[in-house]
N, C-alpha and C positions, 0 to 999 in steps of 0.2 A: 477493129482494133483485138494485139492480142500481148500477153504482158506473161513473164517468165516467173516465177517464184521461188528462192529457193529452201523455202519450207512450206510443209502444210498450211492454210493460213485458217484461223478459227471463222465459224461457218458465218456469221454473222457480220466476217467482213469479206469472204469471197464476193455473199449472195450483194452486197453495195457493190463490189467492184461488177460480178453480171449484170448486174441491173443499169448499169450503164451501157448496154454490149458490147464486151470487154469479152475475150474469151484469157482464161487464165490457166495454166500448163505449170502444175507444180511436180519439185522433186519429194518423192517420197521417203522415201530407204531415210533409215537414220542411223547416214551415214556421210561425209562431204565426197562431192562428187570431184571428178577430174575432167580438167582444165575442155580436154575431147568431149565429155560426159556436157559439160556444159553450155557448150557452142552446138554440142548437138540437138541439146533442149532449147536451145535459149537462138534459134536460128530464124526466126521469121518475128519475132521480140519485137514490138515496138519500147515496153518497159522494161525495167528488171526493177524486181520486187528484192531485193539483198537482206536477209537473216542471219547473219553469220559472216566468218571472218574472208569469205570467199574474193581473191582479190582480181578486180577489173583496170587487166593492165594494157598499156596499147595496143596491141596487139588482137585482147577478145573486142573493145572497142572499135578496131576495124575490122572484126572480122563478122561485125553485126550492123550492117551499113542502114536498116531501120530505125535506127534504137534513135528513140529521141529522148525519154530519162530516166534516170538510175537513183533508184528511191531507198535509201538505204534505213532499219530500225536499229540506227544507231546517233550518237552522237561523236564521236568520233571518225570518218573519212577518209584517214591512211590506207585503204585495202583497195581506193579507188584513186588511177591518175588520172586527176582533177586536171593538171596540164592539156592532157590527148582528149578527154572530156570539151574543154571551153574550146578548143579546136574542132572540134567535131559538131559545136552549136547541140550540146546535148547536156540536159538542166539534171543538176545534182542534189537530191535534197536528203534530209538528213533530220534528225528527232532532236534537237536542246530544248533544255526548259523541263522539258517533261518530268525529266528521272533527278532530278538537280538536287531531290530531296534525298530520296532513294540511296543513290551513289556515294551522297557525301554519311547517310548512315550506316553503311560502310565501313567508308574509312576510319568513321569512329568507332565504329565495332572491333577494327582488326586492330588498332592503335589500343584499345581499353583490353581486348584479351593480349596479343603484345605483350603492356602493360602484366601483363598478371601472368606471365605462361600460361594463360586457358586449355590452348589444345594441348599441350604436353601435361597439365595435370589430367586434362578430361583421359589419354589414352595410358595416365597409369595405372587408371581403375580397372580398362581393360586388359589391364596385362598383370591384375593383381595385386598391383605395386602399393597399394593405399593401406597399410599397418602398422609402421613405428612413425612417429611423430616425434619428427626431429625439425624445432621453429627455426630454425636459419637454412635449412633447405631448397635450395631453389624457385627463393623466393624472386617478388618482383621488384617494380623499382617505383614510387606514388607521382602519378601526374599531374595531380595541384599545382596552380602557380606556375608553371613552366612555359616557353617559352615556344609556342606553335609555329612554323614556317611554312607558306605554301606555294609550293610552285607551281605556276598556275590557276592566279586568283581571277579564276568567270566564277560563275553561278554556282555548280559545285562543289568550290572551294571555298566561295565569301559565306554556304555550308556549313562546309568541314568546322567552320572558324568562328562562324557565329555557334556552333555544338562547344566546342570548347570553350570559348569566352564564356558561357551562360555557367555552362558545366562544372569547371574546372577553374573560372577563373586567369584563365591562360592570358598572354600576352600577345600579339599576331606581328606577325613579318610576312612580308609577301616579295617574290620575284617574278615578277613581271614584264612585258616589252611597256604598257599601256598602267598609267598609273589607276588604279577601282577610285576611283573617290567616295564610292558608297561605302565601301569597307573603312576605308581611314574613318570617315563622318562616325559612322554609325558603331565602327568594333574596335576606334581608334589602333588601327592595323596602319603597319609604315612600309615601307615603299623601302629593298635596300638592294646590294647587287649580291650575285648567285652568291662569290665570296663570302658574303655576309649573313647572307641565309643559309649555308651551310657551318659558320662559326660560332652561328647565334642561338640556332635554332638547339632544344630540343625534343620535340616531333618534327619531321620533315614527312611535310605529305601533299604527294605528285598528283594534278587535277591537271597536268596541261595533255594537247596533243601531238601525235608523236609527226612529227618533220627532222627533215634531214636537220634542224639546229639542236633539236630537242634529241634527238635520236642517244643512246647510250653515255648520254648528258652526267649519270650518272655513272661515274665509272672508277678505277679506285685511285685518280686523284683528287676529284668530288669525297668521295665516301672520307683519307685518309682527312681533311679536309673538317670532320664533323665531330661531334664530341664522344669520346668514350661510352658515357650513355646514353647517345642517339638515338631516336627508335623512326628505321625510316620504313616510311605506308605508300604504298602505290595502287590507287586506283585509276590510273589512267590509262597507260600503257605501256605493256609491258617492254617494249622494246625502247622505254625511255632507260631502261636501267640495265650495266653488262652483270648479268648472272653467273658469273663465273666473279668478278671482281666483287662482288656484292659476297656469297660464300664466304670468300677470302677477309672481306674484313671483318666478318661477323666471326669465325675461327681465330681470327686474332686479335679480337677482344678489340678494334678498330671502332666499331659503336656497339652496341649495344643489342640491337635488337632490329625485326621487318612483319610490317606486316603489308602481304602483298595480295589484294586482288586480280593480281594481271601476274602476267608471266614470261618470261624468254629463255623460250619460247614457249608458243602457247598450243597450245597444251601440255601442261606439265607430265613428264612419263610418273608412272605412281614408284620408279625408283629414283626420286630425286631424293637428295643429301638435306635440301632446304625442310623437306617435311618429317623428318625426325631431331629435326635441332628445338630448342628445348624455347629458346626465347624468338620464334618464328612461327606465324600464322598465317597459313594461306587458304583463301577461298577460289573456287576456278569461275572465274569472269563472272560475280553472282550479284557488281551493282544495283544494277533497276531490274532486279527479281521479284518485285514485290507486283501482284496482280492486278490493283489499279496502276500502274508504273508500267508494267507492260504495255496493258492495253489502252491505254493514251498513246505510247508509242507508234503502237500497230494506225491506229487512228490518225495520227498524224504521218507515219510513211506512205496512208492510202490516200487522206486528201494531197499530199508530195504529188505521188505518181499520176490522179488522175489529172489536177492540173496539169504539170507536164503534157500530160495523151492528146489535154484539148487547148492546147499551144496556150496553157494563161503561166503566170506569174508561179511559181513553187509558193506554199504559205514560209520554208525553211528552205532557204536554199542555199548550198556552197557557192558557186561561183557565178554572181553577180554578174559580171564581167558579159555574159551571154546574152542579154535585155536589152546591154547597150549600144 
């Protein structure tokens, strides 16, 4: 059996896979590969170990007739054509749960940093601007006892809500397709409509998957319904917000600030105007980037790919219907 990994695997993970009699081909270059390069490297693969956002489209799946399993080192799976994978009876695994706290910590960091214009003030020091004291210049806003609106209250959204409730006494509202009884019982969270989420929240924190329904749902229309002192935080997927509309909403004072761990497009260019706005904090998609979490993600992704190659049910499968 053979697998192709889109990044170099840690030695202990590589040994664990090879001990099962599996040959591992790894992409060693520090750049994203082209589709042609991917297809050449993965031509004989029965399993794909996907680290990063390489898109596994329907034509890629059809070009790999021996493929049995796609293992993603991520919670999100919008880079895979799930319908095509299911049609070809290919199991798709992902890594939920193990990164919930780390990603929520990043969203919390962005919320707090944005509210105090922390990234902007750090840049002031580099520019030699820490000189004359003006008590009312470039001040932030208080987030104590405000209302947090969570868009996508799953495991990560719950952890963000828990942090905000315990640290700042925030009221929690959320917009989901389903009711989150745990959040309602433990945090006093209230389920609201999307328009109510927009109009009532002081901070909106995005933790949803990118789907056709959520693509650029935070656009000019949505921002226009938010409070002028609102902070928009996105630690889910960049495609959930329209970046041009976000810039305009910030320029016009339609909303107060934004904290982004994900961008649209991604990666963000170094000349992007959002990076110079005093009320914006941007990170390069580091939501799960702590050693313990990334190691747990690698281990779960490894369990998924080994199960798929053995014809067993994946521990964390996206397309359960292939087992019916």
